PyMOL Python script that loads the backbone (N, CA, C, O; Angstrom):
from pymol import cmd

cmd.read_pdbstr("""\
ATOM      1  N   MET A   1      -0.297  -8.609 -14.505  1.00  0.00           N
ATOM      2  CA  MET A   1       0.936  -9.018 -13.844  1.00  0.00           C
ATOM      3  C   MET A   1       1.242 -10.430 -14.332  1.00  0.00           C
ATOM      4  O   MET A   1       0.373 -11.300 -14.269  1.00  0.00           O
ATOM      5  N   ASN A   2       2.406 -10.664 -14.795  1.00  0.00           N
ATOM      6  CA  ASN A   2       2.732 -11.961 -15.356  1.00  0.00           C
ATOM      7  C   ASN A   2       4.071 -12.448 -14.827  1.00  0.00           C
ATOM      8  O   ASN A   2       4.890 -12.954 -15.594  1.00  0.00           O
ATOM      9  N   ASP A   3       4.308 -12.303 -13.517  1.00  0.00           N
ATOM     10  CA  ASP A   3       5.531 -12.764 -12.895  1.00  0.00           C
ATOM     11  C   ASP A   3       5.525 -14.280 -12.800  1.00  0.00           C
ATOM     12  O   ASP A   3       4.477 -14.919 -12.895  1.00  0.00           O
ATOM     13  N   SER A   4       6.697 -14.839 -12.612  1.00  0.00           N
ATOM     14  CA  SER A   4       6.821 -16.282 -12.454  1.00  0.00           C
ATOM     15  C   SER A   4       5.964 -16.752 -11.292  1.00  0.00           C
ATOM     16  O   SER A   4       6.004 -16.170 -10.208  1.00  0.00           O
ATOM     17  N   GLY A   5       5.196 -17.795 -11.516  1.00  0.00           N
ATOM     18  CA  GLY A   5       4.361 -18.344 -10.455  1.00  0.00           C
ATOM     19  C   GLY A   5       3.018 -17.658 -10.302  1.00  0.00           C
ATOM     20  O   GLY A   5       2.246 -18.026  -9.416  1.00  0.00           O
ATOM     21  N   LEU A   6       2.714 -16.685 -11.127  1.00  0.00           N
ATOM     22  CA  LEU A   6       1.433 -15.989 -11.054  1.00  0.00           C
ATOM     23  C   LEU A   6       0.649 -16.222 -12.331  1.00  0.00           C
ATOM     24  O   LEU A   6       1.227 -16.386 -13.406  1.00  0.00           O
ATOM     25  N   LEU A   7      -0.660 -16.235 -12.209  1.00  0.00           N
ATOM     26  CA  LEU A   7      -1.552 -16.361 -13.352  1.00  0.00           C
ATOM     27  C   LEU A   7      -2.274 -15.047 -13.573  1.00  0.00           C
ATOM     28  O   LEU A   7      -2.556 -14.323 -12.619  1.00  0.00           O
ATOM     29  N   THR A   8      -2.570 -14.738 -14.808  1.00  0.00           N
ATOM     30  CA  THR A   8      -3.402 -13.589 -15.117  1.00  0.00           C
ATOM     31  C   THR A   8      -4.831 -14.083 -15.239  1.00  0.00           C
ATOM     32  O   THR A   8      -5.131 -14.957 -16.052  1.00  0.00           O
ATOM     33  N   VAL A   9      -5.714 -13.515 -14.421  1.00  0.00           N
ATOM     34  CA  VAL A   9      -7.120 -13.918 -14.397  1.00  0.00           C
ATOM     35  C   VAL A   9      -7.963 -12.683 -14.704  1.00  0.00           C
ATOM     36  O   VAL A   9      -7.802 -11.642 -14.067  1.00  0.00           O
ATOM     37  N   CYS A  10      -8.848 -12.800 -15.667  1.00  0.00           N
ATOM     38  CA  CYS A  10      -9.745 -11.685 -15.991  1.00  0.00           C
ATOM     39  C   CYS A  10     -11.009 -11.830 -15.151  1.00  0.00           C
ATOM     40  O   CYS A  10     -11.690 -12.854 -15.199  1.00  0.00           O
ATOM     41  N   VAL A  11     -11.309 -10.789 -14.382  1.00  0.00           N
ATOM     42  CA  VAL A  11     -12.482 -10.795 -13.511  1.00  0.00           C
ATOM     43  C   VAL A  11     -13.195  -9.451 -13.623  1.00  0.00           C
ATOM     44  O   VAL A  11     -12.639  -8.483 -14.142  1.00  0.00           O
ATOM     45  N   ASN A  12     -14.399  -9.406 -13.143  1.00  0.00           N
ATOM     46  CA  ASN A  12     -15.143  -8.156 -13.043  1.00  0.00           C
ATOM     47  C   ASN A  12     -15.119  -7.721 -11.593  1.00  0.00           C
ATOM     48  O   ASN A  12     -15.348  -8.532 -10.695  1.00  0.00           O
ATOM     49  N   ILE A  13     -14.844  -6.454 -11.358  1.00  0.00           N
ATOM     50  CA  ILE A  13     -14.853  -5.916 -10.004  1.00  0.00           C
ATOM     51  C   ILE A  13     -15.738  -4.675  -9.982  1.00  0.00           C
ATOM     52  O   ILE A  13     -15.896  -3.987 -10.990  1.00  0.00           O
ATOM     53  N   ASP A  14     -16.302  -4.406  -8.828  1.00  0.00           N
ATOM     54  CA  ASP A  14     -17.117  -3.209  -8.657  1.00  0.00           C
ATOM     55  C   ASP A  14     -16.273  -2.143  -7.984  1.00  0.00           C
ATOM     56  O   ASP A  14     -15.723  -2.358  -6.904  1.00  0.00           O
ATOM     57  N   ILE A  15     -16.175  -0.987  -8.637  1.00  0.00           N
ATOM     58  CA  ILE A  15     -15.438   0.139  -8.068  1.00  0.00           C
ATOM     59  C   ILE A  15     -16.287   1.394  -8.258  1.00  0.00           C
ATOM     60  O   ILE A  15     -17.117   1.459  -9.166  1.00  0.00           O
ATOM     61  N   PRO A  16     -16.079   2.371  -7.414  1.00  0.00           N
ATOM     62  CA  PRO A  16     -16.804   3.629  -7.612  1.00  0.00           C
ATOM     63  C   PRO A  16     -16.347   4.309  -8.904  1.00  0.00           C
ATOM     64  O   PRO A  16     -15.175   4.218  -9.269  1.00  0.00           O
ATOM     65  N   PRO A  17     -17.256   4.986  -9.593  1.00  0.00           N
ATOM     66  CA  PRO A  17     -16.870   5.699 -10.812  1.00  0.00           C
ATOM     67  C   PRO A  17     -15.716   6.668 -10.570  1.00  0.00           C
ATOM     68  O   PRO A  17     -14.893   6.885 -11.459  1.00  0.00           O
ATOM     69  N   SER A  18     -15.649   7.246  -9.389  1.00  0.00           N
ATOM     70  CA  SER A  18     -14.588   8.208  -9.097  1.00  0.00           C
ATOM     71  C   SER A  18     -13.200   7.562  -9.168  1.00  0.00           C
ATOM     72  O   SER A  18     -12.229   8.230  -9.524  1.00  0.00           O
ATOM     73  N   CYS A  19     -13.096   6.280  -8.836  1.00  0.00           N
ATOM     74  CA  CYS A  19     -11.803   5.585  -8.931  1.00  0.00           C
ATOM     75  C   CYS A  19     -11.373   5.456 -10.390  1.00  0.00           C
ATOM     76  O   CYS A  19     -10.216   5.705 -10.727  1.00  0.00           O
ATOM     77  N   LEU A  20     -12.294   5.072 -11.235  1.00  0.00           N
ATOM     78  CA  LEU A  20     -11.967   4.946 -12.656  1.00  0.00           C
ATOM     79  C   LEU A  20     -11.641   6.312 -13.247  1.00  0.00           C
ATOM     80  O   LEU A  20     -10.723   6.431 -14.058  1.00  0.00           O
ATOM     81  N   GLN A  21     -12.380   7.337 -12.852  1.00  0.00           N
ATOM     82  CA  GLN A  21     -12.100   8.686 -13.328  1.00  0.00           C
ATOM     83  C   GLN A  21     -10.690   9.120 -12.921  1.00  0.00           C
ATOM     84  O   GLN A  21      -9.975   9.743 -13.706  1.00  0.00           O
ATOM     85  N   ALA A  22     -10.296   8.786 -11.692  1.00  0.00           N
ATOM     86  CA  ALA A  22      -8.957   9.149 -11.214  1.00  0.00           C
ATOM     87  C   ALA A  22      -7.879   8.454 -12.044  1.00  0.00           C
ATOM     88  O   ALA A  22      -6.871   9.069 -12.393  1.00  0.00           O
ATOM     89  N   VAL A  23      -8.087   7.173 -12.359  1.00  0.00           N
ATOM     90  CA  VAL A  23      -7.116   6.432 -13.173  1.00  0.00           C
ATOM     91  C   VAL A  23      -7.014   7.053 -14.561  1.00  0.00           C
ATOM     92  O   VAL A  23      -5.914   7.244 -15.078  1.00  0.00           O
ATOM     93  N   VAL A  24      -8.150   7.368 -15.159  1.00  0.00           N
ATOM     94  CA  VAL A  24      -8.144   7.972 -16.500  1.00  0.00           C
ATOM     95  C   VAL A  24      -7.421   9.317 -16.472  1.00  0.00           C
ATOM     96  O   VAL A  24      -6.617   9.600 -17.360  1.00  0.00           O
ATOM     97  N   GLN A  25      -7.692  10.141 -15.474  1.00  0.00           N
ATOM     98  CA  GLN A  25      -7.035  11.440 -15.361  1.00  0.00           C
ATOM     99  C   GLN A  25      -5.524  11.294 -15.198  1.00  0.00           C
ATOM    100  O   GLN A  25      -4.758  12.035 -15.813  1.00  0.00           O
ATOM    101  N   GLN A  26      -5.099  10.350 -14.379  1.00  0.00           N
ATOM    102  CA  GLN A  26      -3.660  10.131 -14.188  1.00  0.00           C
ATOM    103  C   GLN A  26      -3.010   9.647 -15.475  1.00  0.00           C
ATOM    104  O   GLN A  26      -1.895  10.055 -15.799  1.00  0.00           O
ATOM    105  N   CYS A  27      -3.699   8.781 -16.211  1.00  0.00           N
ATOM    106  CA  CYS A  27      -3.152   8.296 -17.487  1.00  0.00           C
ATOM    107  C   CYS A  27      -2.986   9.452 -18.469  1.00  0.00           C
ATOM    108  O   CYS A  27      -2.002   9.512 -19.206  1.00  0.00           O
ATOM    109  N   LYS A  28      -3.949  10.365 -18.476  1.00  0.00           N
ATOM    110  CA  LYS A  28      -3.851  11.526 -19.363  1.00  0.00           C
ATOM    111  C   LYS A  28      -2.673  12.415 -18.959  1.00  0.00           C
ATOM    112  O   LYS A  28      -1.953  12.924 -19.818  1.00  0.00           O
ATOM    113  N   LYS A  29      -2.478  12.599 -17.653  1.00  0.00           N
ATOM    114  CA  LYS A  29      -1.366  13.419 -17.167  1.00  0.00           C
ATOM    115  C   LYS A  29      -0.016  12.810 -17.529  1.00  0.00           C
ATOM    116  O   LYS A  29       0.940  13.527 -17.825  1.00  0.00           O
ATOM    117  N   LEU A  30       0.052  11.481 -17.504  1.00  0.00           N
ATOM    118  CA  LEU A  30       1.314  10.787 -17.721  1.00  0.00           C
ATOM    119  C   LEU A  30       1.636  10.534 -19.186  1.00  0.00           C
ATOM    120  O   LEU A  30       2.735  10.087 -19.515  1.00  0.00           O
ATOM    121  N   ALA A  31       0.678  10.820 -20.072  1.00  0.00           N
ATOM    122  CA  ALA A  31       0.930  10.636 -21.505  1.00  0.00           C
ATOM    123  C   ALA A  31       2.124  11.491 -21.906  1.00  0.00           C
ATOM    124  O   ALA A  31       2.214  12.662 -21.538  1.00  0.00           O
ATOM    125  N   GLN A  32       3.033  10.897 -22.659  1.00  0.00           N
ATOM    126  CA  GLN A  32       4.264  11.594 -23.026  1.00  0.00           C
ATOM    127  C   GLN A  32       4.376  11.735 -24.535  1.00  0.00           C
ATOM    128  O   GLN A  32       3.967  10.859 -25.296  1.00  0.00           O
ATOM    129  N   LYS A  33       4.934  12.847 -24.937  1.00  0.00           N
ATOM    130  CA  LYS A  33       5.150  13.111 -26.358  1.00  0.00           C
ATOM    131  C   LYS A  33       6.581  12.703 -26.710  1.00  0.00           C
ATOM    132  O   LYS A  33       7.529  13.058 -26.010  1.00  0.00           O
ATOM    133  N   ASP A  34       6.722  11.950 -27.808  1.00  0.00           N
ATOM    134  CA  ASP A  34       8.061  11.557 -28.238  1.00  0.00           C
ATOM    135  C   ASP A  34       8.687  12.651 -29.107  1.00  0.00           C
ATOM    136  O   ASP A  34       8.095  13.714 -29.291  1.00  0.00           O
ATOM    137  N   ASP A  35       9.868  12.393 -29.633  1.00  0.00           N
ATOM    138  CA  ASP A  35      10.598  13.383 -30.437  1.00  0.00           C
ATOM    139  C   ASP A  35       9.857  13.767 -31.716  1.00  0.00           C
ATOM    140  O   ASP A  35      10.071  14.849 -32.264  1.00  0.00           O
ATOM    141  N   ASN A  36       8.986  12.878 -32.187  1.00  0.00           N
ATOM    142  CA  ASN A  36       8.227  13.152 -33.412  1.00  0.00           C
ATOM    143  C   ASN A  36       6.893  13.840 -33.126  1.00  0.00           C
ATOM    144  O   ASN A  36       6.119  14.101 -34.047  1.00  0.00           O
ATOM    145  N   GLY A  37       6.624  14.133 -31.858  1.00  0.00           N
ATOM    146  CA  GLY A  37       5.380  14.802 -31.489  1.00  0.00           C
ATOM    147  C   GLY A  37       4.207  13.873 -31.287  1.00  0.00           C
ATOM    148  O   GLY A  37       3.081  14.324 -31.074  1.00  0.00           O
ATOM    149  N   LYS A  38       4.461  12.570 -31.352  1.00  0.00           N
ATOM    150  CA  LYS A  38       3.391  11.590 -31.168  1.00  0.00           C
ATOM    151  C   LYS A  38       3.259  11.272 -29.674  1.00  0.00           C
ATOM    152  O   LYS A  38       4.254  11.066 -28.980  1.00  0.00           O
ATOM    153  N   TYR A  39       2.015  11.238 -29.199  1.00  0.00           N
ATOM    154  CA  TYR A  39       1.766  10.919 -27.793  1.00  0.00           C
ATOM    155  C   TYR A  39       1.759   9.412 -27.568  1.00  0.00           C
ATOM    156  O   TYR A  39       1.218   8.647 -28.367  1.00  0.00           O
ATOM    157  N   HIS A  40       2.364   9.013 -26.475  1.00  0.00           N
ATOM    158  CA  HIS A  40       2.332   7.626 -26.039  1.00  0.00           C
ATOM    159  C   HIS A  40       1.564   7.600 -24.727  1.00  0.00           C
ATOM    160  O   HIS A  40       2.035   8.094 -23.702  1.00  0.00           O
ATOM    161  N   SER A  41       0.394   7.023 -24.778  1.00  0.00           N
ATOM    162  CA  SER A  41      -0.469   7.050 -23.608  1.00  0.00           C
ATOM    163  C   SER A  41      -0.503   5.682 -22.935  1.00  0.00           C
ATOM    164  O   SER A  41       0.035   4.697 -23.440  1.00  0.00           O
ATOM    165  N   PHE A  42      -1.142   5.661 -21.802  1.00  0.00           N
ATOM    166  CA  PHE A  42      -1.300   4.445 -21.026  1.00  0.00           C
ATOM    167  C   PHE A  42      -2.760   4.018 -21.096  1.00  0.00           C
ATOM    168  O   PHE A  42      -3.659   4.856 -21.013  1.00  0.00           O
ATOM    169  N   ASP A  43      -2.996   2.737 -21.245  1.00  0.00           N
ATOM    170  CA  ASP A  43      -4.355   2.206 -21.263  1.00  0.00           C
ATOM    171  C   ASP A  43      -4.869   2.164 -19.822  1.00  0.00           C
ATOM    172  O   ASP A  43      -4.298   1.456 -18.992  1.00  0.00           O
ATOM    173  N   PRO A  44      -5.935   2.907 -19.509  1.00  0.00           N
ATOM    174  CA  PRO A  44      -6.452   2.908 -18.139  1.00  0.00           C
ATOM    175  C   PRO A  44      -6.793   1.514 -17.613  1.00  0.00           C
ATOM    176  O   PRO A  44      -6.626   1.246 -16.423  1.00  0.00           O
ATOM    177  N   ALA A  45      -7.268   0.630 -18.484  1.00  0.00           N
ATOM    178  CA  ALA A  45      -7.592  -0.728 -18.040  1.00  0.00           C
ATOM    179  C   ALA A  45      -6.335  -1.464 -17.588  1.00  0.00           C
ATOM    180  O   ALA A  45      -6.365  -2.180 -16.587  1.00  0.00           O
ATOM    181  N   ASP A  46      -5.237  -1.294 -18.313  1.00  0.00           N
ATOM    182  CA  ASP A  46      -3.976  -1.928 -17.923  1.00  0.00           C
ATOM    183  C   ASP A  46      -3.444  -1.340 -16.624  1.00  0.00           C
ATOM    184  O   ASP A  46      -2.930  -2.062 -15.770  1.00  0.00           O
ATOM    185  N   VAL A  47      -3.572  -0.028 -16.483  1.00  0.00           N
ATOM    186  CA  VAL A  47      -3.108   0.632 -15.259  1.00  0.00           C
ATOM    187  C   VAL A  47      -3.936   0.168 -14.072  1.00  0.00           C
ATOM    188  O   VAL A  47      -3.385  -0.150 -13.018  1.00  0.00           O
ATOM    189  N   LEU A  48      -5.254   0.127 -14.230  1.00  0.00           N
ATOM    190  CA  LEU A  48      -6.131  -0.325 -13.147  1.00  0.00           C
ATOM    191  C   LEU A  48      -5.820  -1.772 -12.770  1.00  0.00           C
ATOM    192  O   LEU A  48      -5.772  -2.108 -11.587  1.00  0.00           O
ATOM    193  N   SER A  49      -5.611  -2.616 -13.754  1.00  0.00           N
ATOM    194  CA  SER A  49      -5.270  -4.012 -13.498  1.00  0.00           C
ATOM    195  C   SER A  49      -3.985  -4.128 -12.678  1.00  0.00           C
ATOM    196  O   SER A  49      -3.922  -4.887 -11.711  1.00  0.00           O
ATOM    197  N   ALA A  50      -2.966  -3.367 -13.074  1.00  0.00           N
ATOM    198  CA  ALA A  50      -1.693  -3.400 -12.351  1.00  0.00           C
ATOM    199  C   ALA A  50      -1.860  -2.893 -10.921  1.00  0.00           C
ATOM    200  O   ALA A  50      -1.265  -3.431  -9.987  1.00  0.00           O
ATOM    201  N   MET A  51      -2.677  -1.852 -10.761  1.00  0.00           N
ATOM    202  CA  MET A  51      -2.884  -1.296  -9.424  1.00  0.00           C
ATOM    203  C   MET A  51      -3.623  -2.272  -8.511  1.00  0.00           C
ATOM    204  O   MET A  51      -3.260  -2.429  -7.345  1.00  0.00           O
ATOM    205  N   VAL A  52      -4.657  -2.926  -9.038  1.00  0.00           N
ATOM    206  CA  VAL A  52      -5.401  -3.905  -8.242  1.00  0.00           C
ATOM    207  C   VAL A  52      -4.502  -5.083  -7.895  1.00  0.00           C
ATOM    208  O   VAL A  52      -4.524  -5.567  -6.763  1.00  0.00           O
ATOM    209  N   SER A  53      -3.714  -5.547  -8.853  1.00  0.00           N
ATOM    210  CA  SER A  53      -2.793  -6.659  -8.591  1.00  0.00           C
ATOM    211  C   SER A  53      -1.786  -6.299  -7.510  1.00  0.00           C
ATOM    212  O   SER A  53      -1.509  -7.099  -6.616  1.00  0.00           O
ATOM    213  N   ARG A  54      -1.241  -5.088  -7.596  1.00  0.00           N
ATOM    214  CA  ARG A  54      -0.276  -4.652  -6.585  1.00  0.00           C
ATOM    215  C   ARG A  54      -0.949  -4.539  -5.215  1.00  0.00           C
ATOM    216  O   ARG A  54      -0.372  -4.942  -4.205  1.00  0.00           O
ATOM    217  N   PHE A  55      -2.155  -3.999  -5.180  1.00  0.00           N
ATOM    218  CA  PHE A  55      -2.890  -3.873  -3.922  1.00  0.00           C
ATOM    219  C   PHE A  55      -3.121  -5.253  -3.295  1.00  0.00           C
ATOM    220  O   PHE A  55      -2.918  -5.431  -2.094  1.00  0.00           O
ATOM    221  N   LEU A  56      -3.538  -6.213  -4.097  1.00  0.00           N
ATOM    222  CA  LEU A  56      -3.782  -7.565  -3.582  1.00  0.00           C
ATOM    223  C   LEU A  56      -2.499  -8.194  -3.056  1.00  0.00           C
ATOM    224  O   LEU A  56      -2.505  -8.855  -2.017  1.00  0.00           O
ATOM    225  N   SER A  57      -1.413  -7.990  -3.767  1.00  0.00           N
ATOM    226  CA  SER A  57      -0.128  -8.536  -3.334  1.00  0.00           C
ATOM    227  C   SER A  57       0.333  -7.906  -2.025  1.00  0.00           C
ATOM    228  O   SER A  57       0.772  -8.603  -1.111  1.00  0.00           O
ATOM    229  N   GLU A  58       0.229  -6.587  -1.944  1.00  0.00           N
ATOM    230  CA  GLU A  58       0.696  -5.872  -0.753  1.00  0.00           C
ATOM    231  C   GLU A  58      -0.183  -6.122   0.472  1.00  0.00           C
ATOM    232  O   GLU A  58       0.264  -5.943   1.605  1.00  0.00           O
ATOM    233  N   ASN A  59      -1.434  -6.537   0.246  1.00  0.00           N
ATOM    234  CA  ASN A  59      -2.364  -6.740   1.353  1.00  0.00           C
ATOM    235  C   ASN A  59      -2.664  -8.206   1.603  1.00  0.00           C
ATOM    236  O   ASN A  59      -3.710  -8.549   2.154  1.00  0.00           O
ATOM    237  N   ASN A  60      -1.741  -9.070   1.197  1.00  0.00           N
ATOM    238  CA  ASN A  60      -1.781 -10.496   1.490  1.00  0.00           C
ATOM    239  C   ASN A  60      -3.102 -11.155   1.103  1.00  0.00           C
ATOM    240  O   ASN A  60      -3.743 -11.813   1.922  1.00  0.00           O
ATOM    241  N   PHE A  61      -3.494 -10.973  -0.143  1.00  0.00           N
ATOM    242  CA  PHE A  61      -4.728 -11.566  -0.637  1.00  0.00           C
ATOM    243  C   PHE A  61      -4.718 -13.082  -0.522  1.00  0.00           C
ATOM    244  O   PHE A  61      -5.758 -13.693  -0.274  1.00  0.00           O
ATOM    245  N   GLU A  62      -3.564 -13.689  -0.699  1.00  0.00           N
ATOM    246  CA  GLU A  62      -3.477 -15.150  -0.626  1.00  0.00           C
ATOM    247  C   GLU A  62      -3.968 -15.652   0.731  1.00  0.00           C
ATOM    248  O   GLU A  62      -4.729 -16.617   0.802  1.00  0.00           O
ATOM    249  N   GLN A  63      -3.537 -15.004   1.790  1.00  0.00           N
ATOM    250  CA  GLN A  63      -3.984 -15.394   3.122  1.00  0.00           C
ATOM    251  C   GLN A  63      -5.486 -15.132   3.281  1.00  0.00           C
ATOM    252  O   GLN A  63      -6.192 -15.923   3.907  1.00  0.00           O
ATOM    253  N   TYR A  64      -5.966 -14.036   2.722  1.00  0.00           N
ATOM    254  CA  TYR A  64      -7.383 -13.680   2.813  1.00  0.00           C
ATOM    255  C   TYR A  64      -8.258 -14.745   2.161  1.00  0.00           C
ATOM    256  O   TYR A  64      -9.261 -15.158   2.742  1.00  0.00           O
ATOM    257  N   PHE A  65      -7.895 -15.189   0.974  1.00  0.00           N
ATOM    258  CA  PHE A  65      -8.774 -16.139   0.291  1.00  0.00           C
ATOM    259  C   PHE A  65      -8.653 -17.555   0.832  1.00  0.00           C
ATOM    260  O   PHE A  65      -9.513 -18.390   0.551  1.00  0.00           O
ATOM    261  N   GLU A  66      -7.615 -17.845   1.597  1.00  0.00           N
ATOM    262  CA  GLU A  66      -7.497 -19.164   2.206  1.00  0.00           C
ATOM    263  C   GLU A  66      -8.467 -19.342   3.369  1.00  0.00           C
ATOM    264  O   GLU A  66      -8.734 -20.472   3.779  1.00  0.00           O
ATOM    265  N   ASN A  67      -8.994 -18.256   3.902  1.00  0.00           N
ATOM    266  CA  ASN A  67      -9.942 -18.305   5.016  1.00  0.00           C
ATOM    267  C   ASN A  67     -11.349 -18.473   4.460  1.00  0.00           C
ATOM    268  O   ASN A  67     -11.864 -17.582   3.784  1.00  0.00           O
ATOM    269  N   GLU A  68     -11.969 -19.609   4.743  1.00  0.00           N
ATOM    270  CA  GLU A  68     -13.294 -19.912   4.185  1.00  0.00           C
ATOM    271  C   GLU A  68     -14.365 -18.929   4.658  1.00  0.00           C
ATOM    272  O   GLU A  68     -15.406 -18.810   4.011  1.00  0.00           O
ATOM    273  N   LYS A  69     -14.141 -18.230   5.753  1.00  0.00           N
ATOM    274  CA  LYS A  69     -15.110 -17.243   6.249  1.00  0.00           C
ATOM    275  C   LYS A  69     -15.205 -16.043   5.312  1.00  0.00           C
ATOM    276  O   LYS A  69     -16.188 -15.304   5.362  1.00  0.00           O
ATOM    277  N   ASN A  70     -14.218 -15.838   4.470  1.00  0.00           N
ATOM    278  CA  ASN A  70     -14.221 -14.710   3.560  1.00  0.00           C
ATOM    279  C   ASN A  70     -14.975 -14.975   2.253  1.00  0.00           C
ATOM    280  O   ASN A  70     -15.160 -14.059   1.451  1.00  0.00           O
ATOM    281  N   TYR A  71     -15.405 -16.205   2.038  1.00  0.00           N
ATOM    282  CA  TYR A  71     -16.097 -16.534   0.801  1.00  0.00           C
ATOM    283  C   TYR A  71     -17.564 -16.132   0.914  1.00  0.00           C
ATOM    284  O   TYR A  71     -18.203 -16.353   1.943  1.00  0.00           O
ATOM    285  N   PRO A  72     -18.090 -15.536  -0.164  1.00  0.00           N
ATOM    286  CA  PRO A  72     -19.517 -15.178  -0.130  1.00  0.00           C
ATOM    287  C   PRO A  72     -20.371 -16.435  -0.237  1.00  0.00           C
ATOM    288  O   PRO A  72     -19.922 -17.470  -0.731  1.00  0.00           O
ATOM    289  N   ILE A  73     -21.584 -16.329   0.226  1.00  0.00           N
ATOM    290  CA  ILE A  73     -22.517 -17.457   0.070  1.00  0.00           C
ATOM    291  C   ILE A  73     -22.858 -17.549  -1.414  1.00  0.00           C
ATOM    292  O   ILE A  73     -23.344 -16.592  -2.016  1.00  0.00           O
ATOM    293  N   LEU A  74     -22.599 -18.693  -1.977  1.00  0.00           N
ATOM    294  CA  LEU A  74     -22.841 -18.860  -3.418  1.00  0.00           C
ATOM    295  C   LEU A  74     -24.231 -19.374  -3.687  1.00  0.00           C
ATOM    296  O   LEU A  74     -24.603 -19.571  -4.844  1.00  0.00           O
TER     297      LEU A  74
END
""", "prot")
cmd.dss("prot")
cmd.show_as("cartoon", "prot")
cmd.util.cbc("prot")
cmd.orient("prot")
């Protein structure tokens, strides 16, 4: 996500394998063939990134991280 006022940050997240499998399956379903017969697919990593970003935005992540009680013990 590269909207005005937002930064793109690369992080590692832990997700169940079934979530990644679901993203890959959806990307395969959504792959489209153009007039020349060439498939245009979606990169599952890009799709997952967009989905996580949207989830964080819709669930007020900014407010969540401002609360010091939510930080793990480092």
